[in-house]
N, CA, C and O of each residue as an XYZ file, in Angstrom:
992
protein
N      16.131     36.624     73.983
C      15.281     37.382     74.902
C      15.499     38.875     74.667
O      16.634     39.330     74.525
N      14.418     39.619     74.629
C      14.515     41.043     74.310
C      14.559     41.876     75.581
O      13.785     41.664     76.515
N      15.495     42.840     75.592
C      15.655     43.779     76.711
C      15.472     45.201     76.208
O      15.739     45.512     75.047
N      15.012     46.048     77.106
C      14.948     47.478     76.791
C      16.149     48.171     77.414
O      16.330     48.130     78.631
N      16.974     48.808     76.584
C      18.129     49.568     77.053
C      17.839     51.056     76.894
O      17.327     51.495     75.864
N      18.171     51.816     77.916
C      18.111     53.268     77.851
C      19.545     53.773     77.905
O      20.192     53.709     78.951
N      20.035     54.267     76.795
C      21.439     54.648     76.662
C      21.546     56.166     76.484
O      20.807     56.766     75.703
N      22.473     56.771     77.219
C      22.666     58.212     77.064
C      23.261     58.507     75.696
O      24.248     57.896     75.286
N      22.640     59.463     74.991
C      23.180     59.956     73.735
C      23.299     61.470     73.847
O      22.344     62.147     74.226
N      24.466     61.995     73.519
C      24.652     63.428     73.563
C      26.094     63.800     73.818
O      27.002     62.983     73.664
N      26.291     65.056     74.212
C      27.634     65.544     74.497
C      27.589     66.406     75.752
O      26.621     66.351     76.510
N      28.644     67.209     75.976
C      28.727     67.995     77.208
C      27.655     69.081     77.283
O      27.339     69.567     78.369
N      27.101     69.458     76.148
C      26.130     70.546     76.124
C      24.689     70.073     76.272
O      23.873     70.754     76.892
N      24.375     68.923     75.712
C      23.001     68.432     75.774
C      22.976     66.932     75.516
O      23.948     66.351     75.035
N      21.849     66.323     75.845
C      21.706     64.896     75.617
C      20.607     64.311     76.472
O      20.011     65.007     77.293
N      20.340     63.039     76.284
C      19.314     62.369     77.062
C      19.327     60.890     76.776
O      20.141     60.406     75.990
N      18.421     60.168     77.417
C      18.335     58.724     77.262
C      17.537     58.363     76.014
O      16.478     58.931     75.749
N      18.062     57.415     75.260
C      17.389     56.930     74.061
C      17.092     55.446     74.245
O      17.949     54.684     74.693
N      15.876     55.043     73.897
C      15.452     53.653     74.065
C      15.890     52.783     72.896
O      15.778     53.162     71.731
N      16.397     51.590     73.251
C      16.736     50.579     72.260
C      16.225     49.237     72.751
O      16.530     48.829     73.872
N      15.465     48.558     71.939
C      15.044     47.192     72.254
C      15.996     46.231     71.560
O      16.155     46.262     70.340
N      16.620     45.382     72.353
C      17.732     44.570     71.849
C      17.518     43.100     72.198
O      17.086     42.775     73.303
N      17.820     42.221     71.256
C      17.832     40.786     71.532
C      19.122     40.441     72.275
O      20.215     40.768     71.814
N      18.991     39.786     73.412
C      20.137     39.434     74.242
C      20.285     37.919     74.268
O      19.341     37.197     74.586
N      21.470     37.452     73.932
C      21.748     36.016     73.940
C      22.350     35.601     75.278
O      22.869     36.428     76.027
N      22.272     34.327     75.555
C      22.832     33.785     76.793
C      24.342     34.050     76.852
O      25.051     33.862     75.863
N      24.815     34.483     78.003
C      26.244     34.704     78.202
C      26.720     36.106     77.860
O      27.893     36.417     78.066
N      25.852     36.953     77.347
C      26.271     38.296     76.970
C      26.492     39.181     78.190
O      25.885     38.994     79.245
N      27.382     40.148     78.007
C      27.608     41.188     79.017
C      27.068     42.506     78.453
O      26.713     42.590     77.277
N      27.013     43.523     79.300
C      26.447     44.800     78.868
C      27.204     45.370     77.672
O      26.587     45.935     76.769
N      28.524     45.231     77.649
C      29.291     45.758     76.516
C      28.901     45.063     75.218
O      28.880     45.700     74.164
N      28.592     43.773     75.270
C      28.121     43.065     74.077
C      26.842     43.703     73.542
O      26.676     43.877     72.334
N      25.945     44.047     74.460
C      24.677     44.643     74.051
C      24.913     46.020     73.435
O      24.294     46.368     72.430
N      25.814     46.805     74.042
C      26.141     48.123     73.491
C      26.709     47.968     72.074
O      26.381     48.751     71.182
N      27.549     46.968     71.876
C      28.099     46.727     70.543
C      26.999     46.302     69.556
O      27.039     46.666     68.381
N      26.039     45.546     70.035
C      24.934     45.122     69.166
C      24.076     46.326     68.763
O      23.641     46.439     67.617
N      23.845     47.211     69.717
C      23.117     48.452     69.404
C      23.902     49.273     68.386
O      23.345     49.815     67.432
N      25.210     49.350     68.617
C      26.085     50.127     67.730
C      26.082     49.541     66.316
O      26.119     50.275     65.329
N      26.037     48.233     66.235
C      26.119     47.573     64.925
C      24.815     47.639     64.141
O      24.834     47.743     62.914
N      23.681     47.579     64.841
C      22.411     47.407     64.147
C      21.436     48.579     64.273
O      20.544     48.728     63.438
N      21.595     49.402     65.294
C      20.600     50.459     65.501
C      21.174     51.871     65.575
O      20.486     52.838     65.248
N      22.426     51.994     66.000
C      23.007     53.333     66.171
C      24.491     53.274     65.845
O      25.329     53.154     66.739
N      24.807     53.360     64.558
C      26.203     53.223     64.125
C      27.117     54.304     64.667
O      28.332     54.116     64.729
N      26.545     55.438     65.062
C      27.359     56.549     65.558
C      27.446     56.587     67.083
O      27.936     57.565     67.647
N      26.983     55.546     67.751
C      27.074     55.489     69.210
C      28.540     55.392     69.636
O      29.251     54.481     69.213
N      28.987     56.323     70.466
C      30.385     56.356     70.915
C      30.530     55.617     72.236
O      29.815     55.893     73.199
N      31.463     54.675     72.267
C      31.756     53.924     73.487
C      33.245     53.593     73.507
O      33.820     53.235     72.479
N      33.857     53.712     74.662
C      35.287     53.413     74.787
C      35.451     51.999     75.349
O      34.817     51.644     76.343
N      36.295     51.202     74.714
C      36.588     49.858     75.214
C      37.886     49.385     74.580
O      38.379     49.978     73.620
N      38.431     48.302     75.134
C      39.675     47.778     74.568
C      39.763     46.269     74.750
O      39.596     45.519     73.788
N      40.024     45.812     75.985
C      40.379     44.402     76.174
C      39.181     43.471     76.289
O      39.273     42.295     75.938
N      38.052     43.993     76.782
C      36.856     43.182     77.040
C      37.150     42.024     77.997
O      36.532     40.963     77.913
N      38.103     42.245     78.906
C      38.465     41.204     79.866
C      38.620     41.758     81.280
O      39.151     41.082     82.162
N      38.160     42.980     81.492
C      38.207     43.564     82.831
C      39.591     43.966     83.285
O      39.853     44.042     84.485
N      40.500     44.231     82.324
C      41.875     44.564     82.707
C      42.363     45.907     82.175
O      43.404     46.397     82.612
N      41.640     46.504     81.251
C      42.114     47.783     80.714
C      41.416     48.974     81.348
O      41.948     50.083     81.331
N      40.231     48.761     81.909
C      39.504     49.837     82.573
C      38.837     50.816     81.635
O      38.318     51.836     82.089
N      38.831     50.542     80.336
C      38.346     51.518     79.360
C      36.829     51.673     79.353
O      36.325     52.764     79.085
N      36.098     50.606     79.641
C      34.654     50.607     79.406
C      33.849     51.020     80.641
O      32.703     50.600     80.799
N      34.430     51.823     81.500
C      33.726     52.300     82.683
C      32.487     53.090     82.281
O      32.522     53.904     81.358
N      31.403     52.835     82.984
C      30.170     53.584     82.759
C      29.298     53.409     83.997
O      29.729     52.810     84.982
N      28.092     53.921     83.952
C      27.156     53.730     85.059
C      25.976     52.922     84.551
O      25.274     53.329     83.625
N      25.772     51.774     85.174
C      24.711     50.860     84.766
C      23.662     50.837     85.865
O      23.929     50.417     86.991
N      22.488     51.287     85.528
C      21.414     51.480     86.510
C      21.900     52.325     87.684
O      21.553     52.078     88.839
N      22.711     53.324     87.356
C      23.178     54.279     88.356
C      24.399     53.879     89.140
O      24.873     54.655     89.970
N      24.936     52.674     88.902
C      26.115     52.215     89.652
C      27.341     52.178     88.747
O      27.281     51.604     87.659
N      28.455     52.779     89.174
C      29.685     52.720     88.378
C      30.195     51.276     88.244
O      30.429     50.591     89.240
N      30.360     50.833     86.989
C      30.777     49.449     86.747
C      31.559     49.372     85.445
O      31.542     50.305     84.641
N      32.245     48.251     85.245
C      32.842     47.937     83.950
C      31.779     47.221     83.127
O      31.241     46.203     83.563
N      31.473     47.738     81.949
C      30.405     47.120     81.161
C      30.798     45.738     80.650
O      29.931     44.901     80.396
N      32.095     45.496     80.497
C      32.528     44.188     80.001
C      32.475     43.105     81.066
O      32.574     41.919     80.752
N      32.317     43.506     82.329
C      32.281     42.534     83.421
C      30.904     42.472     84.081
O      30.736     41.848     85.129
N      29.927     43.121     83.461
C      28.573     43.130     84.009
C      27.699     42.223     83.157
O      27.344     42.572     82.031
N      27.358     41.075     83.688
C      26.633     40.065     82.927
C      25.148     40.411     82.844
O      24.561     40.940     83.788
N      24.568     40.106     81.714
C      23.164     40.432     81.500
C      22.214     39.587     82.337
O      21.071     39.985     82.561
N      22.672     38.419     82.805
C      21.773     37.602     83.632
C      21.551     38.197     85.026
O      20.785     37.654     85.821
N      22.226     39.317     85.319
C      21.955     40.031     86.563
C      20.669     40.843     86.481
O      20.133     41.262     87.507
N      20.172     41.066     85.271
C      19.034     41.954     85.066
C      17.823     41.180     84.553
O      17.947     40.166     83.866
N      16.656     41.693     84.912
C      15.409     41.111     84.440
C      14.970     41.804     83.155
O      15.076     43.025     83.039
N      14.479     41.029     82.190
C      13.985     41.654     80.952
C      12.729     42.494     81.174
O      12.301     43.232     80.286
N      12.153     42.377     82.342
C      10.938     43.141     82.650
C      11.243     44.598     83.001
O      10.343     45.438     83.011
N      12.498     44.892     83.286
C      12.864     46.247     83.677
C      13.946     46.784     82.738
O      14.819     46.027     82.315
N      13.905     48.069     82.409
C      14.919     48.629     81.505
C      16.299     48.660     82.153
O      16.420     48.773     83.373
N      17.323     48.559     81.337
C      18.713     48.689     81.776
C      19.218     50.043     81.303
O      19.248     50.321     80.104
N      19.609     50.873     82.243
C      20.065     52.229     81.908
C      21.587     52.284     81.886
O      22.238     51.862     82.842
N      22.151     52.796     80.809
C      23.600     52.923     80.668
C      23.927     54.389     80.403
O      23.483     54.968     79.412
N      24.706     54.974     81.299
C      25.084     56.384     81.174
C      26.590     56.540     81.382
O      27.222     55.658     81.963
N      27.168     57.633     80.921
C      28.611     57.849     81.148
C      28.885     58.139     82.614
O      27.977     58.525     83.350
N      30.131     57.956     83.047
C      30.488     58.264     84.431
C      30.213     59.737     84.687
O      30.502     60.594     83.853
N      29.650     60.011     85.849
C      29.140     61.350     86.137
C      30.228     62.367     86.463
O      30.073     63.556     86.183
N      31.322     61.906     87.052
C      32.311     62.822     87.617
C      33.133     63.571     86.570
O      33.700     64.622     86.870
N      33.206     63.045     85.348
C      34.036     63.668     84.317
C      33.180     64.103     83.130
O      32.153     63.487     82.848
N      33.597     65.159     82.435
C      32.766     65.715     81.371
C      32.591     64.764     80.188
O      33.516     64.050     79.800
N      31.398     64.773     79.636
C      31.079     63.926     78.485
C      31.726     64.497     77.227
O      31.665     65.699     76.972
N      32.342     63.621     76.451
C      32.817     63.986     75.118
C      31.704     63.683     74.112
O      31.260     64.558     73.368
N      31.266     62.418     74.110
C      30.144     62.008     73.262
C      29.582     60.693     73.785
O      30.323     59.735     74.005
N      28.295     60.654     73.976
C      27.576     59.453     74.396
C      28.168     58.865     75.690
O      28.058     59.479     76.751
N      28.791     57.688     75.607
C      29.326     57.038     76.804
C      30.802     57.333     77.041
O      31.397     56.798     77.976
N      31.391     58.167     76.213
C      32.820     58.481     76.325
C      33.010     59.788     77.094
O      32.411     60.808     76.757
N      33.836     59.747     78.114
C      34.093     60.931     78.932
C      35.565     61.333     78.860
O      36.427     60.543     78.476
N      35.822     62.571     79.237
C      37.180     63.110     79.244
C      37.785     62.898     80.628
O      37.446     63.606     81.577
N      38.681     61.920     80.738
C      39.293     61.593     82.031
C      40.721     62.127     82.126
O      41.497     61.667     82.964
N      41.073     63.085     81.284
C      42.449     63.581     81.240
C      42.870     64.249     82.550
O      44.061     64.313     82.852
N      41.911     64.743     83.326
C      42.233     65.344     84.622
C      43.022     64.365     85.477
O      43.923     64.772     86.211
N      42.699     63.097     85.393
C      43.394     62.083     86.187
C      44.871     61.981     85.818
O      45.721     61.801     86.690
N      45.170     62.093     84.549
C      46.563     62.002     84.118
C      47.367     63.201     84.628
O      48.557     63.087     84.922
N      46.700     64.339     84.724
C      47.383     65.527     85.247
C      47.702     65.357     86.725
O      48.748     65.817     87.184
N      46.820     64.704     87.478
C      47.084     64.468     88.896
C      48.267     63.522     89.071
O      49.089     63.694     89.971
N      48.338     62.531     88.206
C      49.431     61.567     88.293
C      50.780     62.242     88.080
O      51.770     61.870     88.710
N      50.820     63.236     87.191
C      52.067     63.953     86.916
C      52.546     64.745     88.136
O      53.742     64.996     88.282
N      51.627     65.132     89.001
C      51.975     65.950     90.156
C      52.694     65.167     91.250
O      53.370     65.759     92.091
N      52.558     63.866     91.246
C      53.098     63.038     92.322
C      54.592     62.779     92.093
O      55.006     62.366     91.009
N      55.384     63.030     93.130
C      56.821     62.789     93.026
C      57.082     61.306     92.802
O      56.520     60.468     93.507
N      57.923     60.972     91.836
C      58.135     59.561     91.488
C      58.939     58.803     92.524
O      59.487     59.380     93.463
N      58.994     57.502     92.329
C      59.757     56.602     93.185
C      61.231     57.017     93.210
O      61.840     57.251     92.167
N      61.790     57.102     94.420
C      63.177     57.532     94.582
C      63.888     56.577     95.543
O      63.866     56.790     96.756
N      64.512     55.535     95.013
C      65.176     54.557     95.885
C      66.470     55.098     96.474
O      67.089     56.009     95.925
N      66.860     54.525     97.591
C      68.114     54.884     98.246
C      69.245     54.052     97.631
O      69.260     52.834     97.807
N      70.182     54.665     96.922
C      71.261     53.895     96.278
C      72.125     53.135     97.278
O      72.789     52.165     96.913
N      72.121     53.571     98.539
C      72.922     52.891     99.555
C      72.368     51.512     99.899
O      73.078     50.672    100.454
N      71.094     51.281     99.566
C      70.479     49.989     99.875
C      70.626     48.984     98.739
O      70.068     47.888     98.789
N      71.371     49.364     97.732
C      71.579     48.468     96.604
C      72.904     47.756     96.775
O      73.947     48.392     96.926
N      72.861     46.427     96.750
C      74.088     45.647     96.879
C      74.313     44.828     95.610
O      73.749     45.135     94.560
N      75.135     43.790     95.710
C      75.459     42.983     94.539
C      74.221     42.296     93.957
O      74.173     42.004     92.762
N      73.227     42.040     94.799
C      71.990     41.397     94.346
C      70.978     42.408     93.821
O      69.914     42.026     93.335
N      71.298     43.675     93.916
C      70.331     44.704     93.564
C      69.590     45.161     94.804
O      70.124     45.092     95.911
N      68.393     45.615     94.631
C      67.565     46.012     95.767
C      66.844     44.784     96.312
O      66.234     44.028     95.556
N      66.915     44.589     97.626
C      66.318     43.425     98.264
C      65.185     43.875     99.184
O      65.330     44.835     99.942
N      64.062     43.174     99.108
C      62.905     43.485     99.946
C      62.366     42.219    100.588
O      62.514     41.125    100.044
N      61.733     42.373    101.759
C      61.011     41.268    102.362
C      59.736     41.009    101.566
O      59.150     41.936    101.006
N      59.309     39.751    101.518
C      58.126     39.402    100.752
C      56.878     40.124    101.254
O      56.022     40.507    100.456
N      56.768     40.315    102.572
C      55.583     40.992    103.110
C      55.512     42.452    102.641
O      54.424     42.996    102.456
N      56.680     43.080    102.450
C      56.698     44.442    101.924
C      56.300     44.462    100.452
O      55.616     45.380     99.999
N      56.731     43.448     99.712
C      56.347     43.325     98.307
C      54.833     43.158     98.200
O      54.183     43.805     97.378
N      54.283     42.282     99.041
C      52.846     42.013     98.994
C      52.027     43.262     99.310
O      50.977     43.491     98.710
N      52.505     44.057    100.241
C      51.737     45.236    100.655
C      51.613     46.244     99.518
O      50.524     46.751     99.251
N      52.718     46.532     98.852
C      52.649     47.521     97.775
C      52.098     46.919     96.478
O      51.587     47.640     95.621
N      52.207     45.591     96.341
C      51.719     44.954     95.119
C      50.207     45.096     94.984
O      49.694     45.196     93.870
N      49.491     45.105     96.102
C      48.036     45.258     96.049
C      47.656     46.528     95.292
O      46.741     46.516     94.469
N      48.358     47.617     95.571
C      48.021     48.887     94.947
C      48.352     48.897     93.461
O      47.754     49.658     92.700
N      49.290     48.066     93.040
C      49.687     48.016     91.635
C      48.686     47.233     90.780
O      48.825     47.169     89.558
N      47.684     46.642     91.421
C      46.638     45.936     90.681
C      45.683     46.901     89.987
O      44.881     46.485     89.152
N      45.763     48.180     90.324
C      44.839     49.179     89.774
C      44.879     49.185     88.248
O      45.956     49.246     87.656
N      43.711     49.121     87.608
C      43.628     49.139     86.143
C      43.231     50.521     85.623
O      43.000     50.692     84.426
N      43.152     51.500     86.518
C      42.806     52.881     86.159
C      41.498     52.961     85.372
O      41.415     53.612     84.330
N      40.492     52.287     85.895
C      39.147     52.404     85.335
C      38.474     53.683     85.815
O      37.512     54.159     85.211
N      38.996     54.234     86.913
C      38.507     55.469     87.525
C      37.083     55.359     88.067
O      36.397     56.367     88.238
N      36.644     54.134     88.333
C      35.337     53.971     88.982
C      35.375     54.529     90.403
O      34.388     55.091     90.878
N      36.511     54.373     91.081
C      36.630     54.928     92.436
C      36.586     56.452     92.385
O      36.017     57.088     93.272
N      37.183     57.032     91.358
C      37.135     58.480     91.183
C      35.694     58.933     90.905
O      35.249     59.977     91.382
N      34.994     58.130     90.131
C      33.623     58.481     89.757
C      32.686     58.474     90.959
O      31.831     59.351     91.085
N      32.842     57.491     91.842
C      31.902     57.350     92.951
C      32.285     58.210     94.151
O      31.466     58.399     95.051
N      33.497     58.730     94.186
C      33.959     59.548     95.318
C      33.094     60.807     95.413
O      33.039     61.600     94.473
N      32.419     60.988     96.555
C      31.487     62.108     96.675
C      32.198     63.461     96.679
O      31.598     64.478     96.332
N      33.483     63.477     97.073
C      34.234     64.747     97.064
C      34.384     65.244     95.628
O      34.287     66.444     95.370
N      34.619     64.326     94.697
C      34.762     64.688     93.293
C      33.414     64.720     92.583
O      33.151     65.602     91.765
N      32.569     63.755     92.901
C      31.301     63.576     92.177
C      30.253     64.617     92.567
O      29.666     65.263     91.699
N      30.020     64.779     93.857
C      28.933     65.635     94.324
C      29.371     67.060     94.630
O      28.606     68.010     94.459
N      30.624     67.196     95.088
C      31.093     68.521     95.499
C      32.086     69.141     94.512
O      32.451     70.310     94.641
N      32.517     68.352     93.531
C      33.415     68.837     92.470
C      34.630     69.576     93.036
O      34.956     70.681     92.604
N      35.294     68.945     94.011
C      36.479     69.557     94.598
C      37.750     68.989     93.977
O      38.674     68.581     94.680
N      37.779     68.972     92.679
C      38.975     68.512     91.978
C      40.141     69.474     92.171
O      41.292     69.135     91.892
N      39.833     70.673     92.651
C      40.890     71.636     92.925
C      41.612     71.350     94.240
O      42.680     71.903     94.500
N      41.020     70.475     95.076
C      41.575     70.216     96.404
C      41.931     68.755     96.668
O      42.793     68.473     97.501
N      41.286     67.831     95.978
C      41.450     66.413     96.303
C      41.761     65.626     95.036
O      41.068     65.756     94.027
N      42.811     64.805     95.099
C      43.210     64.033     93.914
C      42.361     62.795     93.708
O      42.356     62.226     92.617
N      41.641     62.368     94.738
C      40.769     61.208     94.607
C      41.410     59.910     95.038
O      42.627     59.839     95.203
N      40.585     58.865     95.224
C      41.058     57.571     95.752
C      42.138     56.912     94.916
O      43.071     56.323     95.462
N      42.020     57.006     93.570
C      43.022     56.323     92.753
C      44.423     56.829     93.061
O      45.369     56.044     93.111
N      44.563     58.120     93.267
C      45.900     58.675     93.468
C      46.302     58.676     94.936
O      47.478     58.843     95.259
N      45.342     58.491     95.817
C      45.701     58.243     97.211
C      46.371     56.870     97.335
O      47.307     56.706     98.117
N      45.901     55.896     96.575
C      46.562     54.586     96.662
C      47.889     54.591     95.912
O      48.795     53.831     96.255
N      48.012     55.430     94.904
C      49.348     55.567     94.275
C      50.324     56.172     95.268
O      51.467     55.728     95.370
N      49.878     57.185     95.998
C      50.719     57.784     97.032
C      51.045     56.760     98.110
O      52.175     56.706     98.597
N      50.064     55.949     98.483
C      50.292     54.912     99.498
C      51.321     53.902     99.011
O      52.168     53.458     99.786
N      51.256     53.534     97.727
C      52.206     52.550     97.196
C      53.631     53.066     97.247
O      54.571     52.285     97.391
N      53.801     54.385     97.129
C      55.135     54.984     97.195
C      55.572     55.195     98.633
O      56.712     54.896     98.991
N      54.666     55.711     99.460
C      55.014     55.998    100.849
C      55.306     54.741    101.657
O      56.084     54.786    102.611
N      54.693     53.623    101.289
C      54.884     52.375    102.027
C      55.970     51.500    101.424
O      56.240     50.404    101.916
N      56.584     51.981    100.374
C      57.643     51.192     99.732
C      58.914     51.320    100.568
O      59.382     52.433    100.805
N      59.482     50.196    101.019
C      60.637     50.247    101.921
C      61.908     50.811    101.289
O      62.848     51.157    102.004
N      61.949     50.907     99.972
C      63.153     51.416     99.315
C      63.035     52.882     98.922
O      64.021     53.493     98.511
N      61.857     53.444     99.042
C      61.638     54.826     98.616
C      62.083     55.807     99.693
O      61.874     55.565    100.882
N      62.689     56.900     99.283
C      63.205     57.883    100.251
C      62.499     59.234    100.185
O      62.730     60.094    101.036
N      61.658     59.426     99.202
C      60.970     60.717     99.046
C      59.920     60.899    100.140
O      59.183     59.965    100.458
N      59.852     62.086    100.708
C      58.851     62.392    101.735
C      57.692     63.151    101.094
O      57.842     64.305    100.694
N      56.532     62.493    100.998
C      55.368     63.109    100.364
C      54.275     63.479    101.356
O      53.228     63.981    100.948
N      54.488     63.249    102.638
C      53.436     63.481    103.628
C      52.969     64.944    103.662
O      51.762     65.173    103.739
N      53.854     65.936    103.608
C      53.351     67.315    103.548
C      52.425     67.539    102.347
O      51.404     68.218    102.457
N      52.796     66.960    101.198
C      51.967     67.118     99.997
C      50.665     66.339    100.120
O      49.632     66.781     99.619
N      50.702     65.178    100.785
C      49.474     64.396    100.998
C      48.435     65.248    101.724
O      47.248     65.198    101.404
N      48.884     66.015    102.688
C      47.968     66.880    103.434
C      47.607     68.152    102.660
O      46.432     68.497    102.530
N      48.623     68.840    102.152
C      48.398     70.192    101.634
C      48.035     70.242    100.152
O      47.212     71.061     99.746
N      48.636     69.380     99.347
C      48.416     69.446     97.904
C      47.389     68.431     97.405
O      46.622     68.712     96.484
N      47.382     67.250     98.024
C      46.535     66.175     97.520
C      45.237     66.018     98.304
O      44.353     65.272     97.882
N      45.106     66.705     99.433
C      43.817     66.815    100.117
C      43.337     65.602    100.868
O      42.151     65.279    100.807
N      44.222     64.909    101.583
C      43.810     63.709    102.312
C      42.688     63.984    103.312
O      41.875     63.104    103.592
N      42.643     65.193    103.847
C      41.630     65.520    104.842
C      40.223     65.584    104.284
O      39.262     65.581    105.054
N      40.070     65.641    102.960
C      38.737     65.724    102.369
C      38.012     64.382    102.397
O      36.782     64.341    102.361
N      38.764     63.285    102.460
C      38.140     61.959    102.485
C      37.591     61.684    103.878
O      38.313     61.808    104.868
N      36.310     61.309    103.958
C      35.734     60.984    105.263
C      35.380     59.503    105.393
O      34.468     59.138    106.135
N      36.105     58.661    104.672
C      36.090     57.206    104.868
C      34.694     56.608    104.703
O      34.216     55.919    105.604
N      34.046     56.851    103.595
C      32.756     56.204    103.339
C      32.918     54.808    102.729
O      31.978     54.013    102.726
N      34.115     54.520    102.213
C      34.443     53.237    101.585
C      33.686     52.981    100.277
O      33.677     51.852     99.786
N      33.065     53.993     99.719
C      32.363     53.793     98.446
C      33.339     53.454     97.331
O      33.000     52.713     96.409
N      34.555     53.997     97.415
C      35.566     53.701     96.390
C      35.970     52.231     96.434
O      36.133     51.591     95.395
N      36.127     51.710     97.629
C      36.481     50.298     97.780
C      35.374     49.404     97.232
O      35.649     48.378     96.609
N      34.136     49.790     97.462
C      32.990     48.971     97.046
C      32.924     48.774     95.539
O      32.489     47.719     95.078
N      33.352     49.777     94.753
C      33.203     49.672     93.295
C      34.466     49.181     92.597
O      34.448     48.972     91.384
N      35.555     48.991     93.328
C      36.818     48.600     92.692
C      36.721     47.198     92.093
O      36.487     46.242     92.833
N      36.893     47.042     90.774
C      36.795     45.708     90.175
C      37.951     44.793     90.532
O      37.841     43.576     90.378
N      39.062     45.355     91.009
C      40.211     44.546     91.408
C      40.200     44.229     92.903
O      41.127     43.602     93.416
N      39.147     44.664     93.597
C      38.972     44.387     95.035
C      40.119     44.943     95.881
O      40.460     44.379     96.921
N      40.709     46.048     95.430
C      41.753     46.698     96.217
C      41.117     47.333     97.447
O      40.092     48.007     97.338
N      41.705     47.127     98.591
C      41.196     47.734     99.822
C      41.700     49.177     99.897
O      42.570     49.523    100.696
N      41.117     49.991     99.035
C      41.575     51.372     98.868
C      41.536     52.135    100.194
O      42.495     52.815    100.559
N      40.430     52.014    100.898
C      40.237     52.795    102.122
C      41.080     52.275    103.265
O      41.865     53.017    103.854
N      40.918     50.991    103.582
C      41.559     50.440    104.777
C      43.070     50.321    104.638
O      43.803     50.583    105.591
N      43.537     49.931    103.471
C      44.971     49.687    103.301
C      45.735     50.862    102.710
O      46.963     50.907    102.782
N      45.007     51.820    102.121
C      45.675     52.939    101.483
C      45.396     54.287    102.116
O      46.305     54.941    102.627
N      44.138     54.705    102.084
C      43.804     56.060    102.527
C      43.942     56.226    104.033
O      44.513     57.213    104.497
N      43.427     55.277    104.798
C      43.506     55.403    106.263
C      44.955     55.449    106.750
O      45.283     56.317    107.559
N      45.842     54.548    106.293
C      47.244     54.666    106.723
C      47.885     56.002    106.354
O      48.683     56.539    107.122
N      47.537     56.546    105.174
C      48.079     57.848    104.801
C      47.571     58.943    105.730
O      48.337     59.814    106.143
N      46.291     58.903    106.057
C      45.719     59.898    106.972
C      46.358     59.772    108.354
O      46.577     60.779    109.027
N      46.657     58.551    108.780
C      47.307     58.346    110.073
C      48.709     58.941    110.090
O      49.151     59.482    111.103
N      49.399     58.839    108.968
C      50.746     59.408    108.909
C      50.714     60.931    108.949
O      51.596     61.568    109.524
N      49.696     61.498    108.338
C      49.528     62.948    108.421
C      49.256     63.367    109.866
O      49.817     64.350    110.349
N      48.394     62.618    110.551
C      48.079     62.926    111.949
C      49.331     62.788    112.816
O      49.599     63.647    113.657
N      50.092     61.718    112.617
C      51.332     61.526    113.382
C      52.290     62.692    113.186
O      52.941     63.135    114.131
N      52.371     63.181    111.971
C      53.332     64.225    111.647
C      52.910     65.587    112.211
O      53.730     66.328    112.752
N      51.628     65.900    112.076
C      51.207     67.274    112.352
C      50.353     67.460    113.606
O      50.259     68.569    114.131
N      49.734     66.386    114.085
C      48.755     66.582    115.154
C      49.012     65.771    116.418
O      48.322     65.950    117.421
N      49.999     64.882    116.377
C      50.348     64.114    117.572
C      51.158     65.017    118.508
O      52.264     65.420    118.147
N      50.638     65.350    119.711
C      51.357     66.280    120.584
C      52.711     65.755    121.038
O      53.654     66.533    121.182
N      52.823     64.459    121.264
C      54.099     63.877    121.699
C      55.133     64.000    120.586
O      56.285     64.372    120.813
N      54.676     63.669    119.357
C      55.594     63.752    118.213
C      56.039     65.191    117.982
O      57.190     65.441    117.623
N      55.132     66.127    118.188
C      55.482     67.532    117.969
C      56.488     68.022    119.006
O      57.361     68.832    118.693
N      56.367     67.534    120.241
C      57.284     67.965    121.312
C      58.684     67.407    121.078
O      59.682     68.116    121.211
N      58.739     66.124    120.728
C      60.039     65.457    120.615
C      60.533     65.323    119.172
O      61.568     64.709    118.916
N      59.784     65.903    118.241
C      60.237     65.859    116.847
C      60.011     64.546    116.163
O      60.574     64.314    115.093
N      59.196     63.656    116.744
C      58.917     62.371    116.120
C      58.009     62.520    114.928
O      57.389     63.568    114.743
N      57.921     61.483    114.114
C      57.036     61.489    112.960
C      57.600     62.191    111.742
O      56.993     62.151    110.672
N      58.760     62.840    111.883
C      59.307     63.561    110.736
C      60.047     62.635    109.784
O      60.130     62.896    108.584
N      60.571     61.576    110.319
C      61.255     60.603    109.477
C      60.237     59.761    108.733
O      59.213     59.368    109.294
N      60.515     59.489    107.489
C      59.581     58.712    106.684
C      59.376     57.340    107.274
O      60.332     56.637    107.601
N      58.076     56.950    107.409
C      57.721     55.634    107.936
C      57.638     54.627    106.799
O      57.468     54.990    105.635
N      57.761     53.354    107.161
C      57.644     52.297    106.146
C      56.529     51.346    106.463
O      56.293     50.399    105.713
């Protein structure tokens, strides 16, 4: 069955959509079609990919305007009567065609204070945790760093406030550290002042596009925002000095 694909071709300075008519076989995903275009019609088409199993996060793009993993987007979702548009993620600068420069994300990760366990909590068995605490932080470790949540975040995407907000991916990294029962580092002042928790207004768009179904907003960002409120804006806590001790 033949489909019409409109694929972005260009770089950070210029570019546009180019039409490709492609034969699509049963069971193919969008990345398969991009590879077929690359093999037979546009050998110089640039696309980033690796595992083709939805676990590396490399093939992030926008398909018909929605941030998705191209390797996990099946072609039977689309009608051959309508074109399929594939463009690079909007929030980060284009290098070439569907490949974008996501290095800004790695710089944000470097800014976050690393895990700092309390050596006093280590016994002959090592560090011991309750299973419910393991489960809570394990959810955040499912992140494959596809940066689809970063792409769809309106603070980064529409308002380009990368100077003030680290984005959903790194809010859940902060949550994974702040909620870890063995960690002793206090990052709440930085969550407010350096990482910009106040910029998120809980639209849940990041949660909607997460391929790992991480509850980014409800389980990560909202609890972090609550801890900031407890620390700085709760009048009772301010009077009696509560909220200053790291919560678990």
